[in-house]
C-alpha positions as a Markdown table, in Angstrom:
| # | Residue | x | y | z |
|---|---|---|---|---|
| 1 | Unk | 82.3 | 142.2 | 118.2 |
| 2 | Unk | 81.8 | 140.9 | 114.6 |
| 3 | Unk | 84.3 | 138.5 | 115.2 |
| 4 | Unk | 83.1 | 137.7 | 118.5 |
| 5 | Unk | 79.8 | 136.9 | 116.6 |
| 6 | Unk | 81.6 | 135.0 | 114.2 |
| 7 | Unk | 83.4 | 132.4 | 116.9 |
| 8 | Unk | 80.1 | 132.2 | 118.5 |
| 9 | Unk | 78.8 | 131.3 | 115.1 |
| 10 | Unk | 81.6 | 128.6 | 114.7 |
| 11 | Unk | 82.1 | 127.0 | 118.0 |
| 12 | Unk | 78.0 | 126.7 | 118.1 |
| 13 | Unk | 75.9 | 109.3 | 101.4 |
| 14 | Unk | 73.9 | 108.1 | 99.2 |
| 15 | Unk | 71.7 | 105.6 | 101.2 |
| 16 | Unk | 69.5 | 103.0 | 99.5 |
| 17 | Unk | 66.3 | 105.2 | 100.1 |
| 18 | Unk | 66.5 | 108.6 | 101.1 |
| 19 | Unk | 68.3 | 109.3 | 104.4 |
| 20 | Unk | 65.9 | 112.2 | 105.3 |
| 21 | Unk | 63.1 | 110.1 | 105.6 |
| 22 | Unk | 62.9 | 107.9 | 108.9 |
| 23 | Unk | 63.9 | 104.4 | 109.0 |
| 24 | Unk | 62.4 | 102.8 | 112.4 |
| 25 | Unk | 62.7 | 98.7 | 112.1 |
| 26 | Unk | 60.7 | 97.1 | 115.0 |
| 27 | Unk | 62.4 | 94.9 | 118.0 |
| 28 | Unk | 60.6 | 92.1 | 117.3 |
| 29 | Unk | 62.3 | 91.6 | 113.7 |
| 30 | Unk | 65.9 | 92.1 | 115.0 |
| 31 | Unk | 67.6 | 89.2 | 116.6 |
| 32 | Unk | 68.6 | 88.9 | 119.9 |
| 33 | Unk | 72.7 | 88.3 | 121.0 |
| 34 | Unk | 73.9 | 87.5 | 124.5 |
| 35 | Unk | 77.4 | 87.9 | 125.6 |
| 36 | Unk | 79.2 | 84.8 | 127.9 |
| 37 | Unk | 82.4 | 85.6 | 129.6 |
| 38 | Unk | 85.1 | 82.6 | 129.2 |
| 39 | Unk | 88.2 | 84.5 | 131.3 |
| 40 | Unk | 89.7 | 82.7 | 134.0 |
| 41 | Unk | 91.2 | 84.3 | 137.1 |
| 42 | Unk | 91.1 | 87.5 | 135.5 |
| 43 | Unk | 90.8 | 91.3 | 137.0 |
| 44 | Unk | 87.5 | 91.3 | 137.9 |
| 45 | Unk | 87.1 | 95.2 | 137.4 |
| 46 | Unk | 89.1 | 95.0 | 133.9 |
| 47 | Unk | 86.7 | 92.6 | 133.1 |
| 48 | Unk | 84.0 | 94.3 | 133.8 |
| 49 | Unk | 85.1 | 97.1 | 131.7 |
| 50 | Unk | 85.9 | 95.0 | 128.6 |
| 51 | Unk | 82.0 | 93.6 | 129.1 |
| 52 | Unk | 80.5 | 97.0 | 129.3 |
| 53 | Unk | 82.4 | 98.3 | 126.3 |
| 54 | Unk | 81.2 | 95.1 | 124.1 |
| 55 | Unk | 78.1 | 95.2 | 125.1 |
| 56 | Unk | 78.1 | 99.1 | 124.2 |
| 57 | Unk | 79.6 | 98.3 | 120.4 |
| 58 | Unk | 76.8 | 95.5 | 120.0 |
| 59 | Unk | 73.9 | 97.8 | 120.6 |
| 60 | Unk | 75.6 | 100.6 | 118.5 |
| 61 | Unk | 75.5 | 98.5 | 115.6 |
| 62 | Unk | 71.7 | 98.2 | 115.7 |
| 63 | Unk | 71.3 | 94.9 | 114.6 |
| 64 | Unk | 70.6 | 93.2 | 117.5 |
| 65 | Unk | 68.5 | 93.2 | 120.8 |
| 66 | Unk | 71.2 | 92.8 | 123.3 |
| 67 | Unk | 71.0 | 91.1 | 126.2 |
| 68 | Unk | 72.7 | 92.8 | 129.2 |
| 69 | Unk | 73.9 | 90.3 | 131.9 |
| 70 | Unk | 77.3 | 89.4 | 132.4 |
| 71 | Unk | 77.3 | 85.8 | 132.8 |
| 72 | Unk | 80.2 | 83.3 | 132.6 |
| 73 | Unk | 80.7 | 79.8 | 130.9 |
| 74 | Unk | 83.3 | 77.9 | 129.7 |
| 75 | Unk | 85.0 | 78.8 | 126.5 |
| 76 | Unk | 84.6 | 75.5 | 125.0 |
| 77 | Unk | 81.4 | 74.3 | 126.5 |
| 78 | Unk | 79.3 | 73.0 | 123.4 |
| 79 | Unk | 76.1 | 74.4 | 125.2 |
| 80 | Unk | 75.5 | 77.7 | 125.8 |
| 81 | Unk | 73.9 | 78.7 | 129.3 |
| 82 | Unk | 70.7 | 78.2 | 130.0 |
| 83 | Unk | 69.9 | 81.5 | 130.5 |
| 84 | Unk | 70.9 | 82.0 | 127.1 |
| 85 | Unk | 69.1 | 78.9 | 125.2 |
| 86 | Unk | 66.3 | 81.6 | 123.4 |
| 87 | Unk | 69.0 | 83.9 | 122.1 |
| 88 | Unk | 69.4 | 84.2 | 118.3 |
| 89 | Unk | 73.1 | 84.3 | 119.3 |
| 90 | Unk | 75.5 | 83.8 | 121.5 |
| 91 | Unk | 79.1 | 85.6 | 121.4 |
| 92 | Unk | 81.7 | 83.8 | 123.6 |
| 93 | Unk | 85.0 | 85.6 | 124.3 |
| 94 | Unk | 88.0 | 84.8 | 126.9 |
| 95 | Unk | 90.7 | 87.4 | 127.8 |
| 96 | Unk | 94.2 | 85.7 | 128.0 |
| 97 | Unk | 97.2 | 88.0 | 129.1 |
| 98 | Unk | 100.7 | 87.2 | 128.4 |
| 99 | Unk | 103.3 | 87.6 | 130.7 |
| 100 | Unk | 104.8 | 90.7 | 129.0 |
| 101 | Unk | 101.4 | 92.5 | 129.4 |
| 102 | Unk | 100.1 | 92.0 | 126.0 |
| 103 | Unk | 96.4 | 90.8 | 125.6 |
| 104 | Unk | 95.1 | 87.9 | 123.6 |
| 105 | Unk | 91.3 | 88.3 | 122.8 |
| 106 | Unk | 89.4 | 84.7 | 121.4 |
| 107 | Unk | 86.0 | 85.0 | 120.3 |
| 108 | Unk | 83.5 | 82.7 | 118.8 |
| 109 | Unk | 79.8 | 83.6 | 118.0 |
| 110 | Unk | 77.3 | 80.6 | 118.4 |
| 111 | Unk | 73.7 | 80.5 | 116.4 |
| 112 | Unk | 71.5 | 77.3 | 118.2 |
| 113 | Unk | 74.7 | 76.0 | 120.0 |
| 114 | Unk | 76.7 | 75.7 | 116.7 |
| 115 | Unk | 80.0 | 77.6 | 116.1 |
| 116 | Unk | 79.6 | 80.2 | 113.3 |
| 117 | Unk | 82.1 | 82.5 | 113.6 |
| 118 | Unk | 85.7 | 82.8 | 115.6 |
| 119 | Unk | 88.4 | 84.9 | 115.5 |
| 120 | Unk | 91.4 | 85.9 | 117.8 |
| 121 | Unk | 93.2 | 89.5 | 118.5 |
| 122 | Unk | 96.1 | 90.7 | 119.8 |
| 123 | Unk | 97.3 | 94.1 | 121.7 |
| 124 | Unk | 100.3 | 95.0 | 123.2 |
| 125 | Unk | 98.7 | 97.2 | 126.1 |
| 126 | Unk | 95.7 | 96.4 | 128.1 |
| 127 | Unk | 94.9 | 100.2 | 128.2 |
| 128 | Unk | 93.7 | 100.4 | 124.4 |
| 129 | Unk | 91.6 | 97.3 | 125.0 |
| 130 | Unk | 88.6 | 98.9 | 123.6 |
| 131 | Unk | 89.8 | 99.1 | 120.1 |
| 132 | Unk | 89.5 | 95.5 | 120.3 |
| 133 | Unk | 85.9 | 95.5 | 121.3 |
| 134 | Unk | 85.7 | 97.8 | 118.4 |
| 135 | Unk | 87.2 | 95.5 | 116.0 |
| 136 | Unk | 85.3 | 92.5 | 117.5 |
| 137 | Unk | 81.6 | 94.6 | 116.9 |
| 138 | Unk | 83.3 | 95.4 | 113.3 |
| 139 | Unk | 83.8 | 92.2 | 112.4 |
| 140 | Unk | 80.4 | 90.6 | 113.6 |
| 141 | Unk | 79.0 | 93.2 | 111.3 |
| 142 | Unk | 80.5 | 92.1 | 108.5 |
| 143 | Unk | 79.7 | 88.6 | 109.0 |
| 144 | Unk | 76.0 | 90.0 | 109.5 |
| 145 | Unk | 75.9 | 90.9 | 106.0 |
| 146 | Unk | 74.8 | 94.8 | 107.1 |
| 147 | Unk | 76.8 | 97.8 | 105.7 |
| 148 | Unk | 80.3 | 98.6 | 107.0 |
| 149 | Unk | 80.8 | 100.3 | 110.2 |
| 150 | Unk | 84.7 | 101.3 | 109.5 |
| 151 | Unk | 83.9 | 104.5 | 111.2 |
| 152 | Unk | 83.8 | 102.4 | 114.7 |
| 153 | Unk | 87.5 | 102.1 | 114.3 |
| 154 | Unk | 88.6 | 105.6 | 113.7 |
| 155 | Unk | 89.7 | 107.8 | 116.4 |
| 156 | Unk | 87.9 | 111.2 | 117.2 |
| 157 | Unk | 90.2 | 114.3 | 118.5 |
| 158 | Unk | 88.3 | 116.9 | 120.6 |
| 159 | Unk | 89.4 | 120.1 | 122.4 |
| 160 | Unk | 88.1 | 120.2 | 126.1 |
| 161 | Unk | 87.6 | 123.3 | 127.9 |
| 162 | Unk | 88.3 | 122.7 | 131.6 |
| 163 | Unk | 88.9 | 126.3 | 133.1 |
| 164 | Unk | 89.0 | 129.6 | 131.3 |
| 165 | Unk | 90.8 | 130.0 | 128.5 |
| 166 | Unk | 92.7 | 126.6 | 129.3 |
| 167 | Unk | 91.7 | 123.8 | 127.3 |
| 168 | Unk | 93.2 | 119.8 | 126.8 |
| 169 | Unk | 93.3 | 118.3 | 122.8 |
| 170 | Unk | 92.6 | 114.9 | 123.7 |
| 171 | Unk | 92.4 | 111.4 | 120.8 |
| 172 | Unk | 89.9 | 109.2 | 122.0 |
| 173 | Unk | 87.8 | 106.5 | 120.7 |
| 174 | Unk | 84.3 | 107.2 | 119.8 |
| 175 | Unk | 83.3 | 105.6 | 123.0 |
| 176 | Unk | 85.7 | 108.3 | 124.9 |
| 177 | Unk | 86.5 | 104.8 | 126.6 |
| 178 | Unk | 90.3 | 105.7 | 125.7 |
| 179 | Unk | 91.6 | 109.2 | 126.3 |
| 180 | Unk | 95.0 | 110.5 | 125.3 |
| 181 | Unk | 96.1 | 114.1 | 126.2 |
| 182 | Unk | 98.1 | 114.9 | 123.2 |
| 183 | Unk | 98.2 | 118.8 | 124.5 |
| 184 | Unk | 97.7 | 120.8 | 127.4 |
| 185 | Unk | 98.2 | 124.3 | 129.1 |
| 186 | Unk | 97.3 | 127.4 | 126.9 |
| 187 | Unk | 94.1 | 127.7 | 124.6 |
| 188 | Unk | 94.2 | 125.3 | 121.7 |
| 189 | Unk | 90.9 | 124.4 | 120.0 |
| 190 | Unk | 89.0 | 123.5 | 116.8 |
| 191 | Unk | 91.4 | 120.2 | 115.9 |
| 192 | Unk | 91.1 | 118.9 | 112.4 |
| 193 | Unk | 92.7 | 115.5 | 111.6 |
| 194 | Unk | 95.3 | 116.3 | 108.8 |
| 195 | Unk | 94.9 | 113.3 | 106.7 |
| 196 | Unk | 92.9 | 109.9 | 106.4 |
| 197 | Unk | 95.2 | 108.1 | 108.6 |
| 198 | Unk | 95.0 | 110.0 | 111.4 |
| 199 | Unk | 98.5 | 110.5 | 112.5 |
| 200 | Unk | 98.6 | 114.3 | 112.3 |
| 201 | Unk | 95.8 | 117.2 | 112.9 |
| 202 | Unk | 95.9 | 120.6 | 112.5 |
| 203 | Unk | 94.2 | 123.2 | 115.4 |
| 204 | Unk | 94.0 | 126.7 | 116.4 |
| 205 | Unk | 96.6 | 128.2 | 119.2 |
| 206 | Unk | 94.9 | 131.2 | 120.5 |
| 207 | Unk | 97.6 | 131.8 | 122.7 |
| 208 | Unk | 99.9 | 134.6 | 120.6 |
| 209 | Unk | 99.5 | 137.9 | 119.5 |
| 210 | Unk | 97.6 | 136.7 | 116.3 |
| 211 | Unk | 95.3 | 133.3 | 116.5 |
| 212 | Unk | 97.6 | 130.8 | 114.6 |
| 213 | Unk | 97.0 | 127.5 | 112.7 |
| 214 | Unk | 99.1 | 124.6 | 113.8 |
| 215 | Unk | 100.3 | 121.1 | 112.7 |
| 216 | Unk | 101.0 | 118.5 | 115.2 |
| 217 | Unk | 102.4 | 115.4 | 114.3 |
| 218 | Unk | 101.2 | 112.6 | 116.8 |
| 219 | Unk | 104.2 | 110.3 | 116.6 |
| 220 | Unk | 106.6 | 112.8 | 117.4 |
| 221 | Unk | 105.0 | 115.8 | 118.9 |
| 222 | Unk | 107.0 | 118.0 | 116.4 |
| 223 | Unk | 104.7 | 121.2 | 116.0 |
| 224 | Unk | 104.8 | 123.5 | 113.3 |
| 225 | Unk | 102.6 | 127.1 | 112.6 |
| 226 | Unk | 101.0 | 127.0 | 109.5 |
| 227 | Unk | 99.6 | 130.2 | 109.2 |
| 228 | Unk | 98.4 | 133.1 | 111.6 |
| 229 | Unk | 95.6 | 136.1 | 110.9 |
| 230 | Unk | 94.2 | 138.7 | 113.0 |
| 231 | Unk | 90.7 | 138.0 | 114.5 |
| 232 | Unk | 90.0 | 134.6 | 113.6 |
| 233 | Unk | 91.7 | 131.3 | 112.3 |
| 234 | Unk | 90.3 | 128.3 | 112.0 |
| 235 | Unk | 90.3 | 125.1 | 109.8 |
| 236 | Unk | 87.1 | 123.6 | 108.9 |
| 237 | Unk | 87.4 | 121.0 | 106.3 |
| 238 | Unk | 90.6 | 119.1 | 105.2 |
| 239 | Unk | 90.1 | 117.4 | 101.7 |
| 240 | Unk | 90.4 | 113.6 | 101.0 |
| 241 | Unk | 94.1 | 113.7 | 99.7 |
| 242 | Unk | 95.1 | 115.9 | 102.8 |
| 243 | Unk | 96.0 | 119.0 | 100.1 |
| 244 | Unk | 93.7 | 121.5 | 100.7 |
| 245 | Unk | 92.2 | 123.0 | 103.3 |
| 246 | Unk | 89.3 | 125.4 | 104.1 |
| 247 | Unk | 90.1 | 128.1 | 106.6 |
| 248 | Unk | 88.3 | 131.1 | 108.0 |
| 249 | Unk | 90.3 | 134.3 | 108.0 |
| 250 | Unk | 89.3 | 137.8 | 108.9 |
| 251 | Unk | 92.8 | 139.5 | 107.2 |
| 252 | Unk | 90.1 | 142.4 | 106.3 |
| 253 | Unk | 88.3 | 142.6 | 109.5 |
| 254 | Unk | 85.4 | 140.4 | 108.4 |
| 255 | Unk | 85.5 | 136.7 | 108.8 |
| 256 | Unk | 85.6 | 135.2 | 104.8 |
| 257 | Unk | 86.4 | 131.3 | 103.8 |
| 258 | Unk | 89.7 | 130.9 | 102.2 |
| 259 | Unk | 91.1 | 127.8 | 100.2 |
| 260 | Unk | 95.2 | 126.8 | 101.5 |
| 261 | Unk | 97.1 | 124.8 | 99.6 |
| 262 | Unk | 99.0 | 122.7 | 102.0 |
| 263 | Unk | 102.2 | 122.1 | 99.2 |
| 264 | Unk | 102.6 | 126.1 | 98.4 |
| 265 | Unk | 101.5 | 127.7 | 101.3 |
| 266 | Unk | 99.4 | 130.2 | 99.1 |
| 267 | Unk | 95.9 | 130.8 | 100.2 |
| 268 | Unk | 93.2 | 132.2 | 97.7 |
| 269 | Unk | 89.7 | 133.9 | 99.3 |
| 270 | Unk | 86.6 | 132.1 | 98.4 |
| 271 | Unk | 84.1 | 134.5 | 99.6 |
| 272 | Unk | 83.6 | 138.3 | 99.8 |
| 273 | Unk | 80.2 | 139.3 | 101.3 |
| 274 | Unk | 80.5 | 142.3 | 103.8 |
| 275 | Unk | 78.9 | 140.3 | 106.8 |
| 276 | Unk | 80.1 | 137.2 | 108.3 |
| 277 | Unk | 81.2 | 134.2 | 106.2 |
| 278 | Unk | 82.1 | 131.1 | 108.3 |
| 279 | Unk | 82.8 | 127.0 | 108.4 |
| 280 | Unk | 83.3 | 126.0 | 105.0 |
| 281 | Unk | 82.8 | 122.5 | 104.2 |
| 282 | Unk | 83.7 | 120.9 | 100.8 |
| 283 | Unk | 80.9 | 119.9 | 98.6 |
| 284 | Unk | 82.0 | 118.1 | 95.4 |
| 285 | Unk | 85.1 | 119.0 | 93.2 |
| 286 | Unk | 84.0 | 122.7 | 92.6 |
| 287 | Unk | 81.5 | 123.6 | 95.6 |
| 288 | Unk | 81.7 | 124.8 | 99.0 |
| 289 | Unk | 79.0 | 124.5 | 102.1 |
| 290 | Unk | 79.1 | 127.1 | 104.5 |
| 291 | Unk | 77.8 | 129.5 | 107.2 |
| 292 | Unk | 76.7 | 132.8 | 106.4 |
| 293 | Unk | 74.8 | 135.9 | 108.0 |
| 294 | Unk | 73.8 | 137.4 | 104.7 |
| 295 | Unk | 70.0 | 136.7 | 105.6 |
| 296 | Unk | 70.1 | 138.6 | 108.9 |
| 297 | Unk | 71.1 | 135.7 | 110.7 |
| 298 | Unk | 73.6 | 132.2 | 110.1 |
| 299 | Unk | 72.3 | 129.9 | 107.8 |
| 300 | Unk | 73.6 | 127.3 | 105.5 |
| 301 | Unk | 75.0 | 128.6 | 101.8 |
| 302 | Unk | 76.6 | 127.1 | 98.9 |
| 303 | Unk | 78.9 | 128.6 | 96.8 |
| 304 | Unk | 79.5 | 127.3 | 93.4 |
| 305 | Unk | 83.7 | 128.1 | 92.8 |
| 306 | Unk | 83.4 | 128.2 | 89.3 |
| 307 | Unk | 80.2 | 130.4 | 88.4 |
| 308 | Unk | 80.6 | 132.3 | 91.7 |
| 309 | Unk | 76.7 | 131.5 | 92.3 |
| 310 | Unk | 75.7 | 131.6 | 96.2 |
| 311 | Unk | 72.6 | 129.4 | 96.7 |
| 312 | Unk | 70.5 | 128.9 | 100.2 |
| 313 | Unk | 70.6 | 125.7 | 101.4 |
| 314 | Unk | 68.1 | 125.2 | 104.3 |
| 315 | Unk | 64.8 | 127.0 | 104.8 |
| 316 | Unk | 64.0 | 126.1 | 108.3 |
| 317 | Unk | 65.5 | 127.3 | 111.8 |
| 318 | Unk | 66.2 | 131.2 | 112.2 |
| 319 | Unk | 70.0 | 130.6 | 113.8 |
| 320 | Unk | 71.6 | 127.7 | 111.9 |
| 321 | Unk | 74.9 | 128.0 | 112.8 |
| 322 | Unk | 76.7 | 124.5 | 112.1 |
| 323 | Unk | 77.2 | 121.8 | 109.7 |
| 324 | Unk | 78.6 | 119.1 | 108.0 |
| 325 | Unk | 78.1 | 117.8 | 104.2 |
| 326 | Unk | 78.5 | 114.1 | 102.8 |
| 327 | Unk | 77.4 | 113.2 | 99.2 |
| 328 | Unk | 73.8 | 114.7 | 98.9 |
| 329 | Unk | 73.3 | 115.0 | 102.7 |
| 330 | Unk | 73.7 | 118.2 | 105.0 |
| 331 | Unk | 73.1 | 117.9 | 108.9 |
| 332 | Unk | 73.1 | 121.6 | 110.1 |
| 333 | Unk | 72.2 | 122.4 | 113.6 |
| 334 | Unk | 69.0 | 125.2 | 114.0 |
| 335 | Unk | 68.1 | 126.8 | 117.6 |
| 336 | Unk | 64.4 | 125.4 | 118.3 |
| 337 | Unk | 63.8 | 127.8 | 121.6 |
| 338 | Unk | 64.3 | 131.9 | 122.1 |
| 339 | Unk | 64.1 | 131.8 | 125.8 |
| 340 | Unk | 65.7 | 134.8 | 127.4 |
| 341 | Unk | 65.8 | 133.2 | 131.0 |
| 342 | Unk | 67.1 | 129.5 | 130.6 |
| 343 | Unk | 69.2 | 128.0 | 128.2 |
| 344 | Unk | 67.9 | 127.3 | 124.6 |
| 345 | Unk | 67.1 | 124.0 | 122.4 |
| 346 | Unk | 69.5 | 123.3 | 119.8 |
| 347 | Unk | 68.6 | 120.5 | 117.6 |
| 348 | Unk | 70.0 | 118.8 | 114.2 |
| 349 | Unk | 68.2 | 118.4 | 111.0 |
| 350 | Unk | 69.2 | 116.5 | 108.0 |
| 351 | Unk | 68.2 | 118.0 | 104.7 |
| 352 | Unk | 69.1 | 116.3 | 101.0 |
| 353 | Unk | 69.7 | 118.6 | 97.9 |
| 354 | Unk | 67.8 | 116.2 | 95.7 |
| 355 | Unk | 64.4 | 116.6 | 98.2 |
| 356 | Unk | 62.5 | 118.6 | 100.1 |
| 357 | Unk | 62.4 | 116.5 | 103.2 |
| 358 | Unk | 63.5 | 117.9 | 106.7 |
| 359 | Unk | 64.8 | 115.1 | 109.7 |
| 360 | Unk | 65.3 | 116.1 | 113.0 |
| 361 | Unk | 67.9 | 114.0 | 114.5 |
| 362 | Unk | 67.6 | 115.4 | 118.1 |
| 363 | Unk | 65.2 | 116.4 | 120.6 |
| 364 | Unk | 66.7 | 117.8 | 123.9 |
| 365 | Unk | 69.4 | 119.7 | 125.2 |
| 366 | Unk | 72.4 | 121.6 | 122.8 |
| 367 | Unk | 73.3 | 119.3 | 119.9 |
| 368 | Unk | 76.1 | 121.1 | 118.0 |
| 369 | Unk | 79.2 | 120.5 | 115.8 |
| 370 | Unk | 78.0 | 117.7 | 113.7 |
| 371 | Unk | 80.3 | 115.5 | 111.5 |
| 372 | Unk | 79.5 | 112.5 | 109.4 |
| 373 | Unk | 81.6 | 109.5 | 109.3 |
| 374 | Unk | 83.5 | 108.8 | 106.0 |
| 375 | Unk | 81.0 | 106.5 | 105.0 |
| 376 | Unk | 78.0 | 108.5 | 105.5 |
| 377 | Unk | 76.7 | 105.8 | 107.8 |
| 378 | Unk | 76.8 | 107.7 | 110.7 |
| 379 | Unk | 76.6 | 111.4 | 112.4 |
| 380 | Unk | 78.8 | 111.9 | 115.8 |
| 381 | Unk | 78.2 | 115.4 | 117.4 |
| 382 | Unk | 78.6 | 117.4 | 120.8 |
| 383 | Unk | 75.7 | 117.1 | 123.1 |
| 384 | Unk | 75.3 | 119.4 | 126.6 |
| 385 | Unk | 72.3 | 119.1 | 128.4 |
| 386 | Unk | 71.9 | 119.8 | 132.3 |
| 387 | Unk | 75.5 | 120.5 | 132.7 |
| 388 | Unk | 76.9 | 117.4 | 131.5 |
| 389 | Unk | 79.3 | 117.7 | 128.3 |
| 390 | Unk | 79.2 | 114.1 | 125.8 |
| 391 | Unk | 79.6 | 113.0 | 122.8 |
| 392 | Unk | 77.0 | 111.4 | 120.6 |
| 393 | Unk | 76.3 | 108.9 | 117.8 |
| 394 | Unk | 73.5 | 108.8 | 114.8 |
| 395 | Unk | 72.7 | 105.7 | 112.8 |
| 396 | Unk | 70.9 | 107.1 | 110.4 |
| 397 | Unk | 69.6 | 103.8 | 108.8 |
| 398 | Unk | 67.8 | 102.6 | 112.2 |
| 399 | Unk | 67.0 | 106.3 | 113.2 |
| 400 | Unk | 69.0 | 105.5 | 116.7 |
| 401 | Unk | 70.7 | 107.9 | 118.7 |
| 402 | Unk | 73.5 | 106.9 | 121.6 |
| 403 | Unk | 75.3 | 109.3 | 124.0 |
| 404 | Unk | 78.9 | 108.7 | 125.9 |
| 405 | Unk | 79.2 | 111.2 | 128.5 |
| 406 | Unk | 82.5 | 113.2 | 129.1 |
| 407 | Unk | 83.9 | 112.4 | 132.7 |
| 408 | Unk | 85.1 | 116.2 | 133.1 |
| 409 | Unk | 85.4 | 119.4 | 131.2 |
| 410 | Unk | 83.5 | 120.5 | 128.2 |
| 411 | Unk | 83.7 | 119.1 | 124.8 |
| 412 | Unk | 84.4 | 122.6 | 122.7 |
| 413 | Unk | 84.9 | 121.1 | 119.0 |
| 414 | Unk | 85.7 | 117.5 | 117.6 |
| 415 | Unk | 86.7 | 115.5 | 114.3 |
| 416 | Unk | 86.3 | 112.3 | 113.2 |
């Protein structure tokens, strides 16, 4: 029963100013932008998909008021369309398909009818067009002098529950426009990227006699078993170099957090509480943050691995069962209601280790499994609301949330 409770708990950056204080930019201070499509004789359905993805990316940048109308113009036309004459910027693009199926996409950014930025992109396969859209948004963001959104170009790996004890592990972009099923059949959950290059990941296989941590090389498809444990086996974090893992194992009947050396294959027990310790996250060079039941309910704690000192991190919420760390900031999931007859609300909150401020990041539904981007600029999370599962993006410095629904199944866990 304790192991099951542990699994339920588990499933369940330094900014210029304190990120726990809400940042609200007034709409009238943000420049406007429209998109003009200059593609000729191109597949209408595909063209619509590209346009919608580009509009979504520009919205997620949060630095423009984005005009959503799909309008057409010649790529070499000097003037923008009459409908766009009052826009601060106009982004014009042209899709060109080569004989071998490769795509070339040309763009130009116009400001008061003057071409201020242009670039050409090429991809060999049409089905990864969304990564060109993400790259366009990334480059325009850089041109505008805004903080980097490199996370837009990263891939997401997630486990999707498709039937009782059946799952798929999928690699996607952050908008879920691209989805490639890497593993199907069996019950494989808790995927975690193995390195910064995102060419391999760890996952938990629950199909054998014992839960096993496995590693898969994406390019070759080769799978190898890393370690097994009775009761519970989850990789919750990988250090920046990819050389150390934080694992939750129940080798002594109780779930505890262990460090695992990838080179030597040796592990070390880091927590020894008689209750439940799960979901360890690296916190600097000598600390970890984790979820523990040592208050009688799940909450967020830190442990100094040099002194063994344990410190309570969160004082708001009575069921805080997931967290992620970046710099001085911790984002965590907290139960906001206690309703025996309907689904409860779980929201995400942000705290700083340097202040006493708490910032609530979500408002409705079940929001869980938060993960900071590498630069701390954004948070990705899972949202379940009214029977639908979605991946959400929170832009911390702009106080905006964006949701991308999953077409089928339910997201169990993910990594960014």
